[in-house]
N, CA and C atoms as an extended XYZ file, in Angstrom:
594
Properties=species:S:1:pos:R:3:atomname:S:1:resname:S:1:resid:I:1 pbc="F F F"
N       -15.936       24.889       16.930 N   UNK     1
C       -16.007       24.092       15.556 CA  UNK     1
C       -16.143       22.894       15.403 C   UNK     1
N       -16.810       22.513       14.340 N   UNK     2
C       -17.478       21.312       13.977 CA  UNK     2
C       -16.537       20.500       13.155 C   UNK     2
N       -16.023       19.280       13.637 N   UNK     3
C       -14.799       18.682       12.430 CA  UNK     3
C       -15.531       17.418       11.815 C   UNK     3
N       -15.335       17.636       10.448 N   UNK     4
C       -15.789       16.545        9.699 CA  UNK     4
C       -15.020       15.890        8.593 C   UNK     4
N       -13.903       16.886        7.950 N   UNK     5
C       -12.890       16.505        7.474 CA  UNK     5
C       -12.063       15.635        7.538 C   UNK     5
N       -11.771       14.627        7.120 N   UNK     6
C       -10.840       13.778        7.790 CA  UNK     6
C        -9.361       13.919        7.546 C   UNK     6
N        -8.694       14.950        6.785 N   UNK     7
C        -7.657       15.249        6.698 CA  UNK     7
C        -7.646       16.194        8.035 C   UNK     7
N        -8.397       17.315        8.492 N   UNK     8
C        -8.128       18.034        9.294 CA  UNK     8
C        -8.074       17.179       10.631 C   UNK     8
N        -9.029       16.092       10.718 N   UNK     9
C        -9.158       15.441       11.862 CA  UNK     9
C        -7.951       14.750       12.038 C   UNK     9
N        -7.190       14.159       11.302 N   UNK    10
C        -5.954       13.534       11.550 CA  UNK    10
C        -4.792       14.217       12.002 C   UNK    10
N        -4.944       15.375       11.082 N   UNK    11
C        -4.019       16.487       11.609 CA  UNK    11
C        -3.761       16.694       12.916 C   UNK    11
N        -5.209       16.876       13.388 N   UNK    12
C        -5.206       17.121       14.958 CA  UNK    12
C        -4.649       16.059       15.841 C   UNK    12
N        -4.960       14.747       15.361 N   UNK    13
C        -4.592       13.711       16.211 CA  UNK    13
C        -3.198       13.703       16.470 C   UNK    13
N        -2.499       14.678       17.161 N   UNK    14
C        -0.920       14.752       17.216 CA  UNK    14
C        -0.719       15.166       18.685 C   UNK    14
N         0.111       14.904       19.564 N   UNK    15
C         0.038       15.284       20.983 CA  UNK    15
C         0.868       16.602       20.862 C   UNK    15
N         1.334       17.195       20.017 N   UNK    16
C         2.118       18.342       20.181 CA  UNK    16
C         0.923       19.507       19.756 C   UNK    16
N         0.429       19.211       18.427 N   UNK    17
C        -0.561       19.830       18.237 CA  UNK    17
C        -1.662       20.088       19.113 C   UNK    17
N        -1.994       19.129       20.003 N   UNK    18
C        -3.273       19.188       20.964 CA  UNK    18
C        -2.871       20.287       22.180 C   UNK    18
N        -1.375       20.211       22.280 N   UNK    19
C        -0.613       20.732       23.243 CA  UNK    19
C        -0.681       22.067       22.824 C   UNK    19
N        -0.028       22.684       21.476 N   UNK    20
C        -0.149       23.903       21.040 CA  UNK    20
C        -1.903       24.670       21.133 C   UNK    20
N        -2.619       23.963       20.969 N   UNK    21
C        -3.973       24.479       20.895 CA  UNK    21
C        -4.249       24.719       22.301 C   UNK    21
N        -4.089       23.993       23.318 N   UNK    22
C        -4.164       24.020       24.648 CA  UNK    22
C        -3.592       25.254       25.214 C   UNK    22
N        -2.270       25.552       25.149 N   UNK    23
C        -1.717       26.378       25.266 CA  UNK    23
C        -1.935       27.675       24.984 C   UNK    23
N        -2.171       27.859       23.495 N   UNK    24
C        -2.595       29.316       22.969 CA  UNK    24
C        -3.936       29.552       23.588 C   UNK    24
N        -4.968       28.710       24.048 N   UNK    25
C        -6.077       28.741       24.443 CA  UNK    25
C        -6.048       29.349       26.006 C   UNK    25
N        -4.900       29.092       26.240 N   UNK    26
C        -4.684       29.918       27.701 CA  UNK    26
C        -4.035       30.865       27.994 C   UNK    26
N        -2.958       31.071       26.999 N   UNK    27
C        -2.378       32.392       27.016 CA  UNK    27
C        -2.328       33.154       26.200 C   UNK    27
N        -3.192       32.780       24.976 N   UNK    28
C        -3.599       34.176       24.087 CA  UNK    28
C        -2.600       33.734       22.716 C   UNK    28
N        -2.678       35.131       22.182 N   UNK    29
C        -1.944       34.805       20.684 CA  UNK    29
C        -0.236       34.767       21.116 C   UNK    29
N         0.728       33.998       20.693 N   UNK    30
C         1.925       33.877       21.027 CA  UNK    30
C         2.763       33.251       20.187 C   UNK    30
N         4.147       33.558       20.102 N   UNK    31
C         4.891       32.962       18.724 CA  UNK    31
C         5.071       31.530       18.744 C   UNK    31
N         5.811       30.817       18.091 N   UNK    32
C         6.346       29.610       18.026 CA  UNK    32
C         7.411       29.665       19.163 C   UNK    32
N         8.455       30.493       19.201 N   UNK    33
C         8.945       30.405       20.169 CA  UNK    33
C         8.640       30.174       21.771 C   UNK    33
N         7.683       31.220       21.828 N   UNK    34
C         6.906       31.130       23.240 CA  UNK    34
C         6.161       29.953       23.763 C   UNK    34
N         5.701       29.206       22.475 N   UNK    35
C         5.110       27.814       22.715 CA  UNK    35
C         6.085       26.857       22.949 C   UNK    35
N         6.980       26.978       22.467 N   UNK    36
C         8.406       25.765       22.542 CA  UNK    36
C         8.738       26.130       23.868 C   UNK    36
N         9.116       27.198       24.319 N   UNK    37
C         9.187       27.561       26.058 CA  UNK    37
C         8.453       26.599       26.546 C   UNK    37
N         6.944       26.762       26.864 N   UNK    38
C         6.261       26.619       27.287 CA  UNK    38
C         6.184       25.000       27.226 C   UNK    38
N         6.339       24.344       26.051 N   UNK    39
C         6.077       23.097       25.858 CA  UNK    39
C         7.339       22.493       26.180 C   UNK    39
N         8.435       22.897       26.235 N   UNK    40
C         9.922       22.079       26.423 CA  UNK    40
C        10.131       21.497       24.873 C   UNK    40
N         9.616       21.822       23.709 N   UNK    41
C         9.565       21.606       22.465 CA  UNK    41
C        10.278       22.712       21.500 C   UNK    41
N        11.129       22.341       20.620 N   UNK    42
C        11.987       22.781       19.692 CA  UNK    42
C        11.298       24.258       19.152 C   UNK    42
N        11.808       25.550       18.906 N   UNK    43
C        10.649       26.545       18.199 CA  UNK    43
C        10.705       25.826       16.533 C   UNK    43
N        11.505       25.215       15.882 N   UNK    44
C        11.154       24.732       14.651 CA  UNK    44
C        10.028       24.012       14.562 C   UNK    44
N         9.928       22.893       15.789 N   UNK    45
C         8.956       21.834       15.847 CA  UNK    45
C         7.855       22.511       15.875 C   UNK    45
N         7.763       23.742       16.739 N   UNK    46
C         6.299       24.344       17.231 CA  UNK    46
C         5.755       25.004       15.834 C   UNK    46
N         6.902       25.645       15.003 N   UNK    47
C         6.386       26.601       14.150 CA  UNK    47
C         5.959       25.361       12.851 C   UNK    47
N         6.617       24.428       12.665 N   UNK    48
C         5.992       23.416       11.701 CA  UNK    48
C         4.455       23.237       12.083 C   UNK    48
N         4.309       22.609       13.230 N   UNK    49
C         2.985       22.187       13.585 CA  UNK    49
C         2.013       23.251       13.577 C   UNK    49
N         2.417       24.275       13.757 N   UNK    50
C         1.471       25.623       14.183 CA  UNK    50
C         0.959       26.035       12.723 C   UNK    50
N         2.248       25.731       11.772 N   UNK    51
C         1.336       25.965       10.423 CA  UNK    51
C         0.837       24.817        9.871 C   UNK    51
N         0.747       23.695       10.551 N   UNK    52
C        -0.346       22.435        9.761 CA  UNK    52
C        -1.400       22.673       10.570 C   UNK    52
N        -1.301       23.169       11.771 N   UNK    53
C        -2.656       23.747       12.351 CA  UNK    53
C        -3.554       24.934       11.801 C   UNK    53
N        -2.702       25.535       11.115 N   UNK    54
C        -3.335       26.961       10.588 CA  UNK    54
C        -3.802       26.462        8.964 C   UNK    54
N        -3.246       25.466        8.461 N   UNK    55
C        -3.607       24.799        7.181 CA  UNK    55
C        -5.259       24.274        7.281 C   UNK    55
N        -5.541       23.562        8.378 N   UNK    56
C        -6.967       23.164        8.594 CA  UNK    56
C        -7.662       24.439        9.340 C   UNK    56
N        -7.201       25.330        9.734 N   UNK    57
C        -8.412       26.343       10.093 CA  UNK    57
C        -8.292       26.151       11.800 C   UNK    57
N        -7.499       25.869       12.695 N   UNK    58
C        -7.120       25.211       14.099 CA  UNK    58
C        -6.633       26.613       14.607 C   UNK    58
N        -5.895       27.310       13.871 N   UNK    59
C        -5.095       28.467       14.633 CA  UNK    59
C        -4.938       29.613       13.318 C   UNK    59
N        -5.176       30.659       13.401 N   UNK    60
C        -4.487       31.691       12.738 CA  UNK    60
C        -3.537       32.898       12.850 C   UNK    60
N        -2.967       33.508       11.960 N   UNK    61
C        -2.283       34.574       12.294 CA  UNK    61
C        -2.540       35.510       12.999 C   UNK    61
N        -2.108       36.153       14.353 N   UNK    62
C        -2.655       36.983       14.919 CA  UNK    62
C        -2.225       38.631       14.817 C   UNK    62
N        -1.581       38.440       13.830 N   UNK    63
C        -0.871       39.937       13.622 CA  UNK    63
C         0.467       39.926       14.573 C   UNK    63
N         1.392       40.991       14.156 N   UNK    64
C         2.760       41.062       14.688 CA  UNK    64
C         2.438       41.459       16.084 C   UNK    64
N         3.466       40.812       17.036 N   UNK    65
C         3.322       41.292       18.616 CA  UNK    65
C         4.084       42.539       18.827 C   UNK    65
N         4.524       42.620       19.946 N   UNK    66
C         5.217       44.148       20.364 CA  UNK    66
C         6.398       44.121       19.747 C   UNK    66
N         7.045       42.765       19.532 N   UNK    67
C         8.452       43.117       18.878 CA  UNK    67
C         8.498       43.300       17.402 C   UNK    67
N         7.255       42.739       16.726 N   UNK    68
C         6.973       42.682       15.569 CA  UNK    68
C         8.101       41.677       14.442 C   UNK    68
N         8.724       41.068       15.102 N   UNK    69
C         9.612       40.346       14.195 CA  UNK    69
C         9.167       38.778       14.001 C   UNK    69
N         8.123       38.352       14.807 N   UNK    70
C         7.616       36.914       14.826 CA  UNK    70
C         6.356       37.041       14.737 C   UNK    70
N         5.739       35.915       14.027 N   UNK    71
C         4.389       35.805       13.677 CA  UNK    71
C         4.097       35.305       14.965 C   UNK    71
N         2.585       35.563       15.460 N   UNK    72
C         1.863       35.495       16.771 CA  UNK    72
C         0.668       34.593       15.880 C   UNK    72
N         0.737       33.517       16.418 N   UNK    73
C        -0.863       32.843       16.472 CA  UNK    73
C        -1.870       32.424       17.211 C   UNK    73
N        -3.122       32.479       17.132 N   UNK    74
C        -3.939       32.286       18.105 CA  UNK    74
C        -5.253       31.783       17.493 C   UNK    74
N        -5.793       30.806       18.423 N   UNK    75
C        -6.807       29.782       18.241 CA  UNK    75
C        -7.757       30.329       17.625 C   UNK    75
N        -8.522       29.653       16.538 N   UNK    76
C        -9.679       30.285       16.081 CA  UNK    76
C       -11.131       29.716       16.660 C   UNK    76
N       -11.120       28.868       17.569 N   UNK    77
C       -12.378       28.337       18.347 CA  UNK    77
C       -11.880       27.589       19.591 C   UNK    77
N       -12.303       27.987       20.817 N   UNK    78
C       -11.828       27.339       21.877 CA  UNK    78
C       -12.581       26.101       22.363 C   UNK    78
N       -13.297       25.479       21.198 N   UNK    79
C       -14.252       24.319       21.517 CA  UNK    79
C       -14.375       23.463       20.464 C   UNK    79
N       -13.788       22.445       20.125 N   UNK    80
C       -13.891       21.544       18.751 CA  UNK    80
C       -14.497       20.391       19.024 C   UNK    80
N       -15.605       19.784       18.415 N   UNK    81
C       -16.271       18.768       18.236 CA  UNK    81
C       -16.263       18.225       16.859 C   UNK    81
N       -16.405       17.017       17.378 N   UNK    82
C       -16.498       15.752       16.009 CA  UNK    82
C       -17.872       16.168       15.376 C   UNK    82
N       -17.946       16.182       14.083 N   UNK    83
C       -19.227       15.910       13.229 CA  UNK    83
C       -20.333       14.949       13.552 C   UNK    83
N       -21.544       15.087       13.237 N   UNK    84
C       -21.946       13.987       13.349 CA  UNK    84
C       -21.344       12.550       12.740 C   UNK    84
N       -22.329       11.702       13.300 N   UNK    85
C       -21.418       10.286       12.661 CA  UNK    85
C       -21.257       10.250       11.505 C   UNK    85
N       -22.610       10.748       10.773 N   UNK    86
C       -22.949        9.840        9.514 CA  UNK    86
C       -21.839       11.239        8.489 C   UNK    86
N       -21.237       12.026        9.103 N   UNK    87
C       -20.371       12.990        8.465 CA  UNK    87
C       -18.879       12.770        8.339 C   UNK    87
N       -18.245       11.546        9.956 N   UNK    88
C       -17.119       11.234        9.851 CA  UNK    88
C       -16.742        9.910        9.786 C   UNK    88
N       -15.525        9.546        8.917 N   UNK    89
C       -15.392        8.245        9.099 CA  UNK    89
C       -14.780        7.484       10.408 C   UNK    89
N       -15.478        6.616       10.829 N   UNK    90
C       -15.384        6.000       12.057 CA  UNK    90
C       -14.212        5.837       12.709 C   UNK    90
N       -13.233        5.163       11.675 N   UNK    91
C       -11.891        5.168       11.929 CA  UNK    91
C       -11.262        5.994       12.314 C   UNK    91
N       -11.320        7.381       11.561 N   UNK    92
C       -10.656        8.453       11.794 CA  UNK    92
C       -11.023        9.080       13.064 C   UNK    92
N       -12.468        8.982       13.194 N   UNK    93
C       -12.947        9.760       14.510 CA  UNK    93
C       -12.307        8.848       15.662 C   UNK    93
N       -12.034        7.429       15.550 N   UNK    94
C       -11.325        6.727       16.743 CA  UNK    94
C        -9.961        7.199       17.050 C   UNK    94
N        -9.308        7.406       15.772 N   UNK    95
C        -7.719        7.792       16.001 CA  UNK    95
C        -7.718        8.852       16.936 C   UNK    95
N        -8.543       10.281       16.723 N   UNK    96
C        -8.385       11.390       17.165 CA  UNK    96
C        -8.892       11.002       18.727 C   UNK    96
N       -10.199       10.189       18.608 N   UNK    97
C       -10.516        9.846       20.150 CA  UNK    97
C        -9.639        9.297       21.024 C   UNK    97
N        -8.864        8.013       20.663 N   UNK    98
C        -7.897        7.587       21.120 CA  UNK    98
C        -6.860        8.817       21.706 C   UNK    98
N        -6.444        9.236       21.165 N   UNK    99
C        -5.440       10.272       21.423 CA  UNK    99
C        -5.912       11.262       22.524 C   UNK    99
N        -7.253       11.785       22.183 N   UNK   100
C        -7.596       12.560       23.214 CA  UNK   100
C        -8.125       11.859       24.621 C   UNK   100
N        -8.500       10.626       24.712 N   UNK   101
C        -8.833       10.037       25.816 CA  UNK   101
C        -7.783        9.512       26.516 C   UNK   101
N        -6.504        8.872       25.711 N   UNK   102
C        -5.232        9.052       26.482 CA  UNK   102
C        -4.816       10.460       27.381 C   UNK   102
N        -4.715       11.349       26.993 N   UNK   103
C        -4.431       12.687       27.399 CA  UNK   103
C        -5.219       13.096       28.380 C   UNK   103
N        -6.537       12.797       28.359 N   UNK   104
C        -7.456       13.232       29.178 CA  UNK   104
C        -7.114       12.504       30.517 C   UNK   104
N        -7.158       11.093       30.615 N   UNK   105
C        -6.948       10.198       31.521 CA  UNK   105
C        -5.458       10.182       32.337 C   UNK   105
N        -4.295       10.643       31.506 N   UNK   106
C        -3.263       11.231       32.305 CA  UNK   106
C        -3.289       12.575       33.102 C   UNK   106
N        -3.908       13.402       32.138 N   UNK   107
C        -4.293       14.887       33.014 CA  UNK   107
C        -5.106       14.460       34.435 C   UNK   107
N        -6.105       13.576       34.276 N   UNK   108
C        -6.826       13.567       35.523 CA  UNK   108
C        -5.916       12.723       36.292 C   UNK   108
N        -4.868       11.766       36.294 N   UNK   109
C        -4.176       11.325       37.108 CA  UNK   109
C        -3.182       11.938       37.738 C   UNK   109
N        -2.735       12.977       36.733 N   UNK   110
C        -1.781       14.061       37.353 CA  UNK   110
C        -2.084       14.655       38.477 C   UNK   110
N        -3.650       15.206       38.189 N   UNK   111
C        -4.466       15.983       39.312 CA  UNK   111
C        -4.506       14.988       40.444 C   UNK   111
N        -4.742       13.854       40.625 N   UNK   112
C        -4.906       12.878       41.691 CA  UNK   112
C        -3.597       13.164       42.304 C   UNK   112
N        -2.352       12.831       41.754 N   UNK   113
C        -1.067       12.908       42.318 CA  UNK   113
C        -0.685       14.247       42.982 C   UNK   113
N        -1.090       15.161       42.589 N   UNK   114
C        -1.037       16.529       43.114 CA  UNK   114
C        -1.856       17.155       44.239 C   UNK   114
N        -3.058       16.325       44.120 N   UNK   115
C        -4.268       16.907       45.017 CA  UNK   115
C        -4.092       16.979       46.303 C   UNK   115
N        -3.289       16.256       46.935 N   UNK   116
C        -2.933       16.237       48.649 CA  UNK   116
C        -2.252       17.622       48.835 C   UNK   116
N        -1.551       17.964       47.919 N   UNK   117
C        -0.997       19.343       47.999 CA  UNK   117
C        -1.852       20.410       48.257 C   UNK   117
N        -3.003       20.359       47.548 N   UNK   118
C        -4.028       21.398       47.078 CA  UNK   118
C        -4.805       21.608       48.431 C   UNK   118
N        -5.341       23.097       48.155 N   UNK   119
C        -6.479       23.255       49.260 CA  UNK   119
C        -7.542       22.317       49.202 C   UNK   119
N        -8.275       22.251       50.590 N   UNK   120
C        -9.515       21.665       50.401 CA  UNK   120
C       -10.236       21.886       49.731 C   UNK   120
N       -10.702       23.100       49.611 N   UNK   121
C       -11.699       23.891       48.527 CA  UNK   121
C       -11.457       23.441       47.126 C   UNK   121
N       -10.097       23.120       46.372 N   UNK   122
C        -9.958       22.811       45.494 CA  UNK   122
C        -9.967       21.517       45.159 C   UNK   122
N        -9.691       20.601       46.257 N   UNK   123
C        -9.753       18.910       46.333 CA  UNK   123
C       -11.030       18.761       46.139 C   UNK   123
N       -12.242       19.491       46.871 N   UNK   124
C       -13.675       19.190       46.916 CA  UNK   124
C       -14.346       19.793       45.589 C   UNK   124
N       -13.942       20.693       44.939 N   UNK   125
C       -14.585       21.336       43.755 CA  UNK   125
C       -13.917       20.721       42.527 C   UNK   125
N       -12.829       19.935       42.635 N   UNK   126
C       -12.066       19.153       41.243 CA  UNK   126
C       -12.510       17.600       41.500 C   UNK   126
N       -13.075       17.292       42.184 N   UNK   127
C       -13.273       15.865       42.707 CA  UNK   127
C       -13.931       15.042       41.900 C   UNK   127
N       -13.346       14.093       41.065 N   UNK   128
C       -14.207       13.171       39.962 CA  UNK   128
C       -15.399       12.800       40.426 C   UNK   128
N       -16.422       12.430       39.610 N   UNK   129
C       -17.503       11.893       39.882 CA  UNK   129
C       -17.869       11.069       38.640 C   UNK   129
N       -18.526        9.804       38.859 N   UNK   130
C       -18.940        8.915       38.035 CA  UNK   130
C       -20.682        8.216       38.083 C   UNK   130
N       -21.361        8.243       37.293 N   UNK   131
C       -22.478        7.493       37.535 CA  UNK   131
C       -22.517        6.664       36.084 C   UNK   131
N       -23.660        5.633       36.546 N   UNK   132
C       -24.198        4.504       35.449 CA  UNK   132
C       -25.701        4.812       35.301 C   UNK   132
N       -25.857        5.209       34.370 N   UNK   133
C       -27.803        5.525       33.930 CA  UNK   133
C       -28.285        4.773       33.023 C   UNK   133
N       -29.507        4.398       32.495 N   UNK   134
C       -30.191        3.719       31.671 CA  UNK   134
C       -30.475        4.863       30.946 C   UNK   134
N       -30.193        5.235       29.727 N   UNK   135
C       -30.807        6.152       28.651 CA  UNK   135
C       -30.819        5.573       27.346 C   UNK   135
N       -31.472        6.383       26.501 N   UNK   136
C       -31.499        6.095       25.029 CA  UNK   136
C       -30.446        7.113       24.420 C   UNK   136
N       -30.427        6.984       23.321 N   UNK   137
C       -29.460        7.612       22.391 CA  UNK   137
C       -29.518        9.400       22.469 C   UNK   137
N       -30.782        9.360       22.433 N   UNK   138
C       -31.470       10.860       22.394 CA  UNK   138
C       -31.320       11.714       23.747 C   UNK   138
N       -31.191       10.855       24.796 N   UNK   139
C       -31.387       11.102       26.322 CA  UNK   139
C       -29.477       11.388       26.509 C   UNK   139
N       -28.787       10.589       25.844 N   UNK   140
C       -27.238       10.718       26.017 CA  UNK   140
C       -26.736       12.050       25.387 C   UNK   140
N       -27.521       12.334       24.233 N   UNK   141
C       -27.306       13.394       23.433 CA  UNK   141
C       -27.628       14.556       24.176 C   UNK   141
N       -28.769       14.632       24.838 N   UNK   142
C       -29.298       15.753       25.547 CA  UNK   142
C       -28.414       15.841       26.997 C   UNK   142
N       -27.709       15.175       27.662 N   UNK   143
C       -27.063       15.214       28.521 CA  UNK   143
C       -25.684       16.073       28.321 C   UNK   143
N       -25.167       15.656       26.880 N   UNK   144
C       -23.871       16.261       26.465 CA  UNK   144
C       -24.310       17.593       26.225 C   UNK   144
N       -25.524       17.900       25.662 N   UNK   145
C       -26.018       19.225       25.220 CA  UNK   145
C       -26.000       19.930       26.302 C   UNK   145
N       -26.527       19.535       27.678 N   UNK   146
C       -26.578       20.151       28.797 CA  UNK   146
C       -25.225       20.371       29.126 C   UNK   146
N       -24.357       19.675       29.315 N   UNK   147
C       -23.227       20.096       29.806 CA  UNK   147
C       -22.150       20.990       29.146 C   UNK   147
N       -22.513       20.825       27.748 N   UNK   148
C       -21.731       21.857       26.878 CA  UNK   148
C       -22.699       23.395       27.279 C   UNK   148
N       -23.658       23.457       27.825 N   UNK   149
C       -24.176       24.661       27.981 CA  UNK   149
C       -23.995       25.277       29.407 C   UNK   149
N       -23.565       24.402       29.967 N   UNK   150
C       -23.244       24.935       31.594 CA  UNK   150
C       -21.759       25.655       31.149 C   UNK   150
N       -20.848       24.819       30.307 N   UNK   151
C       -19.742       25.629       30.153 CA  UNK   151
C       -19.291       26.593       29.373 C   UNK   151
N       -20.337       26.723       28.501 N   UNK   152
C       -20.189       27.822       27.309 CA  UNK   152
C       -20.041       29.279       27.871 C   UNK   152
N       -20.731       29.738       29.071 N   UNK   153
C       -20.765       31.339       29.627 CA  UNK   153
C       -18.960       31.251       29.917 C   UNK   153
N       -18.690       30.304       30.479 N   UNK   154
C       -17.106       30.255       30.898 CA  UNK   154
C       -16.003       30.283       29.597 C   UNK   154
N       -16.465       29.592       28.904 N   UNK   155
C       -15.442       29.315       27.534 CA  UNK   155
C       -15.580       30.839       27.087 C   UNK   155
N       -16.834       31.477       26.638 N   UNK   156
C       -16.927       32.740       26.075 CA  UNK   156
C       -15.919       33.926       27.181 C   UNK   156
N       -16.463       33.872       28.359 N   UNK   157
C       -15.442       34.949       29.140 CA  UNK   157
C       -14.129       34.725       28.854 C   UNK   157
N       -13.528       33.332       29.158 N   UNK   158
C       -12.112       33.345       28.824 CA  UNK   158
C       -11.483       33.596       27.265 C   UNK   158
N       -12.358       33.380       26.458 N   UNK   159
C       -12.156       33.731       24.894 CA  UNK   159
C       -11.968       35.193       24.961 C   UNK   159
N       -12.792       35.883       25.544 N   UNK   160
C       -12.652       37.564       25.501 CA  UNK   160
C       -11.530       38.146       26.265 C   UNK   160
N       -11.240       37.486       27.299 N   UNK   161
C       -10.342       37.819       28.265 CA  UNK   161
C        -8.793       37.529       27.672 C   UNK   161
N        -8.786       36.567       27.050 N   UNK   162
C        -7.302       35.926       26.251 CA  UNK   162
C        -7.148       37.110       25.012 C   UNK   162
N        -8.247       37.791       24.765 N   UNK   163
C        -8.043       38.583       23.384 CA  UNK   163
C        -7.519       40.005       24.052 C   UNK   163
N        -7.999       40.459       25.504 N   UNK   164
C        -7.753       41.485       25.980 CA  UNK   164
C        -7.032       41.813       27.235 C   UNK   164
N        -6.413       40.873       27.478 N   UNK   165
C        -5.948       40.747       28.711 CA  UNK   165
C        -4.686       39.788       28.918 C   UNK   165
N        -3.636       39.994       29.211 N   UNK   166
C        -2.290       39.233       29.692 CA  UNK   166
C        -2.634       38.218       30.886 C   UNK   166
N        -2.570       36.875       30.462 N   UNK   167
C        -2.514       36.002       31.919 CA  UNK   167
C        -2.116       36.712       33.092 C   UNK   167
N        -0.928       37.266       33.143 N   UNK   168
C        -0.081       37.947       34.062 CA  UNK   168
C        -0.864       38.836       34.754 C   UNK   168
N        -1.677       39.584       34.089 N   UNK   169
C        -2.642       40.786       34.662 CA  UNK   169
C        -3.667       40.148       35.743 C   UNK   169
N        -4.069       39.101       35.557 N   UNK   170
C        -5.056       38.464       36.426 CA  UNK   170
C        -4.579       38.598       37.839 C   UNK   170
N        -5.676       39.279       38.687 N   UNK   171
C        -5.368       39.386       40.257 CA  UNK   171
C        -6.444       38.324       40.995 C   UNK   171
N        -7.336       37.787       40.065 N   UNK   172
C        -8.317       36.856       40.745 CA  UNK   172
C        -7.784       35.697       41.499 C   UNK   172
N        -8.646       34.649       41.838 N   UNK   173
C        -7.971       33.049       42.493 CA  UNK   173
C        -8.449       32.201       41.308 C   UNK   173
N        -8.531       32.630       40.175 N   UNK   174
C        -9.129       31.576       39.060 CA  UNK   174
C        -7.859       30.715       38.478 C   UNK   174
N        -8.072       29.274       38.308 N   UNK   175
C        -6.903       28.749       37.788 CA  UNK   175
C        -7.745       28.205       36.270 C   UNK   175
N        -6.679       27.708       35.499 N   UNK   176
C        -7.386       26.945       34.280 CA  UNK   176
C        -7.765       25.504       34.934 C   UNK   176
N        -8.871       25.155       34.296 N   UNK   177
C        -9.582       23.932       35.216 CA  UNK   177
C        -9.855       22.971       33.746 C   UNK   177
N        -9.493       21.888       33.526 N   UNK   178
C        -9.716       21.046       32.516 CA  UNK   178
C       -10.926       19.843       32.789 C   UNK   178
N       -12.210       20.441       31.939 N   UNK   179
C       -13.262       19.500       32.103 CA  UNK   179
C       -13.243       18.605       30.818 C   UNK   179
N       -13.578       17.618       31.227 N   UNK   180
C       -13.745       16.544       29.906 CA  UNK   180
C       -15.073       15.650       30.333 C   UNK   180
N       -15.770       15.489       29.328 N   UNK   181
C       -17.032       14.655       29.685 CA  UNK   181
C       -16.909       13.706       28.490 C   UNK   181
N       -17.200       12.440       29.095 N   UNK   182
C       -17.250       11.293       27.983 CA  UNK   182
C       -18.299       10.333       28.249 C   UNK   182
N       -19.076       10.094       27.563 N   UNK   183
C       -19.963        8.920       27.760 CA  UNK   183
C       -19.496        7.626       27.206 C   UNK   183
N       -19.821        6.438       27.979 N   UNK   184
C       -19.064        5.178       27.706 CA  UNK   184
C       -20.303        3.991       27.924 C   UNK   184
N       -20.871        4.046       26.524 N   UNK   185
C       -21.865        2.762       26.740 CA  UNK   185
C       -21.269        1.438       26.911 C   UNK   185
N       -21.868        0.781       27.768 N   UNK   186
C       -21.375       -0.801       28.193 CA  UNK   186
C       -21.456       -1.690       26.721 C   UNK   186
N       -20.900       -2.802       26.828 N   UNK   187
C       -21.080       -3.856       25.681 CA  UNK   187
C       -22.059       -4.778       26.413 C   UNK   187
N       -22.937       -5.188       25.493 N   UNK   188
C       -23.866       -5.908       25.896 CA  UNK   188
C       -23.333       -7.232       26.578 C   UNK   188
N       -24.239       -7.554       27.338 N   UNK   189
C       -23.937       -8.388       28.275 CA  UNK   189
C       -24.824       -9.721       28.081 C   UNK   189
N       -23.768      -10.810       27.634 N   UNK   190
C       -24.737      -12.165       27.367 CA  UNK   190
C       -24.873      -12.923       28.774 C   UNK   190
N       -26.221      -12.917       29.004 N   UNK   191
C       -26.502      -13.758       30.347 CA  UNK   191
C       -26.806      -14.939       30.252 C   UNK   191
N       -26.645      -15.453       28.955 N   UNK   192
C       -26.991      -16.896       28.520 CA  UNK   192
C       -28.611      -16.958       28.477 C   UNK   192
N       -28.907      -18.429       28.499 N   UNK   193
C       -30.281      -18.783       28.260 CA  UNK   193
C       -30.812      -18.712       29.711 C   UNK   193
N       -32.089      -18.269       30.340 N   UNK   194
C       -32.294      -17.734       31.575 CA  UNK   194
C       -32.806      -19.281       32.025 C   UNK   194
N       -33.301      -20.125       30.935 N   UNK   195
C       -33.811      -21.239       31.352 CA  UNK   195
C       -32.749      -22.416       32.162 C   UNK   195
N       -31.467      -22.156       31.701 N   UNK   196
C       -30.743      -23.062       31.975 CA  UNK   196
C       -30.625      -23.672       33.256 C   UNK   196
N       -30.442      -24.648       33.959 N   UNK   197
C       -30.176      -25.095       35.499 CA  UNK   197
C       -28.775      -24.441       35.877 C   UNK   197
N       -28.837      -23.918       37.070 N   UNK   198
C       -27.590      -23.485       37.710 CA  UNK   198
C       -27.426      -24.435       38.671 C   UNK   198
């Protein structure tokens, strides 16, 4: 889903709503009560935020569940991207980006704190990496596109499985792993007049 509507972007820039989207993405269709239990939030609060997400097309009614008493919700898209800069108010985009980056930084630190208790295999597979390269804006966009292409088959597989299989039924050793890619262009550095005496 490509986001360009300022109201939709503002609606998304709320921690509980981002938590709800993440939870539904992991467990599949669920009620407000189930989401509330998973997040430690009241059912009423979850119900309100789910309705707000539905208003802007982030979630939809998944039809009645087994008990047929409560509405089940599901995500409409497992991947959301801000629209092109020309389509999105930069201050609105900044508001959402700030919330997302803060959440991702907290999540990365949580893994760092938990990782000593994990297997060598998982510590190696999930170790962070960083690099600084000189690229044009077009090259930076290509790196982002390649990163999306790498994840695309895994996102598609997960989306299909969430629709068809309860997470509890999984017998393999897969885990939910959060990937976050951010490019951070440096501010220009003023080196002063190169002819100055030192």
